[in-house]
N, C-alpha and C positions, 0 to 999 in steps of 0.2 A: 183670788187669793185668799178668800175667807174660809170660815168654817165649812160652809156648804160644799166647796171643792175638795175639801179633806173627807167629808162624809161620802161624797161620790166615790172616791177612791176605795172606801171600805164596802162598797156595794155588793161584795161577793157573797154575803149572807144576809137573807132578808130578816128584818127585825132584830138586828144585832144591837145590843146595848153595850156602850163602852163607858167604864167608870175611870175617870182620870182625877188624880189626887195632885192639886197643886199647892206645894209647900216651899217654904223658905223664910228667912228671917224678915221681921217687919222692915218695910221701905225698900224691899228688894225689887218691887216692881210687879208682884203677882196679880194684883187686881187690874192694873193698866194692860198687862199681857192679856188676860181674860177679856177685858173690854175689847182689845184689838182683835182677838179670835172671834168675838161676836159681832165685830163691825159697829160697835157702839162708840159714842162720844167718849173722849178720854180727857177732856179739859178740866173736869172737876172729880178728882179721885179722893176719896178720904180713907184713912187707915180702917182696915177691916177689924171690927169688934165682934169677933165670932166667925162667921163664914159667909161666903157668896156661893151661889150655885147657878150655873147656866147650863140649861138643858136645850138642846135644838133637835127637833125631828125633821127629818128629810128623807125621802125616798127609802123608807124602811129603817132607818137608823135613829137611834136615840143615843146621843153623846152628852154625858153628864160629866161637867167639870166642877170639881168642888175646890174652892179657893178658901183656904183656912188661914186666918190670922196668924201672923208671925211673931207677935209680942211674947217676951219670955213668959209672962203669966198665962199665956194661951197654949204654948207649945205642948205642955203634959197632956192637952186634950187631943191633940193630933192623932193619938192612938185610936181614938173613938171612931176614926173614919178609915182605918186601914183596911177593913174587911172589904172582900171583892174588888180590890183595885186592880185594874188591868194595867195601867200605867202610872209611874210617879214622875211628876215634873217638878224638878227642884230649881228655885229661880235664885241666883246670887247677884248681888250688887257688885259688879266688877270694879266699881270706883271706891268701894268702901273697904280699902286695904286693912284697915284696923280690925275689921270683923271677920277677916278670913279664917281666922283660928276658930271663932265661934260658929261660923257657918260650916266649916268643914267638921267640927265635933258634932253638930246637929245632923248633917248628912251621913256621917259615919254611924250614929245611933240608929238612924232609920233604916240604914242598909242591914243592920243587925236584927230588926224586927221579924219576929217569925211570920206574921200575917203579911209581911211584904217581901218574904223570901222569893227570890226568882223573878220579881216583878221588874220588867224593864224600867230603866231610869233615864230620862233626858235631863241634863243639866243646862238650863240656859244662863250663860254668861251675859247678864243684862247690862244695860246702860253703856253699850260700847259707843255711843254718840258722845260720851264725855271724854275730854282729853286725858283725864286721870285713870281711865278704865285699864285694868290688867287685861292682856289678851287671854283668850280661853285657854291656850296652850300652857301660859304660866299658871293659870288657875288649876287646871287639871294635873300638873306637876306638883304644885303646893298641896293639893288634897290627895295626891297619890292615887288618883283614879285609876292608873294602869294596874293596880293591885286588885281591882274588883274582878273576881272570877265566877261569881255565882249567878251572873245575870248579864244581859245585854245592856250596855250604856253608850251614852253619847254626849258629848258637850258641844254646845252650839253658841256661837256668838250672836247676840242680838241687841235690839234696842226696842223696847216696849213701846216707847215714845213714838218712834219713826216707823216702827213695824218691819224694819230690817232684820232678817234672819229668822223671823218667826215662822214663816212658810217652810223654810228648810227643816227646822226642827219638827214641825207638825208632819212634814212627809216622812220624816223617821219615825215618829210616832205612829202613823198609819201603817207603815211597812211592819213594825213590830207587834202592833194589835193584830193585824191580820195573820201573822205568824203564830201568835200566842192562841188565838181563837181556833185555829185548826186542829 
């Protein structure tokens, strides 16, 4: 269920490099998600000041996941990482309803960026393990995701803490990276 199984699914082209940009507001769970993907310990996560990169090589693949901090003062620097992005993963804290408008605005701005045009986007509706979490369908409706027409997109319920839903989202990523690379 880890990153290696995802990489094996992408095996269709040798030495294929995949660049994934992992964005979202601060405290959405991006770093926890990244550590889950890399099968690392998630018991001590600190807010990302800058960025984290996880690169994994396996069977001719190099998957680069860029986790960029989501604090308001860091967000203007996100654009420095847009170039050559194969997949955008946007993480939302489904339990933080007070920030839905803010996260929706940030996502809308990302989708308007020229360097990210046509880049497939996976929205992880994270923290589904919390009782106060909004379901992915409610988030999709609130963010008007159905109006996205210039790219493929998917919203996936998940819990970075338990790992639930992450594999389903990454299966979607693999399918869309393979389609984009052909």
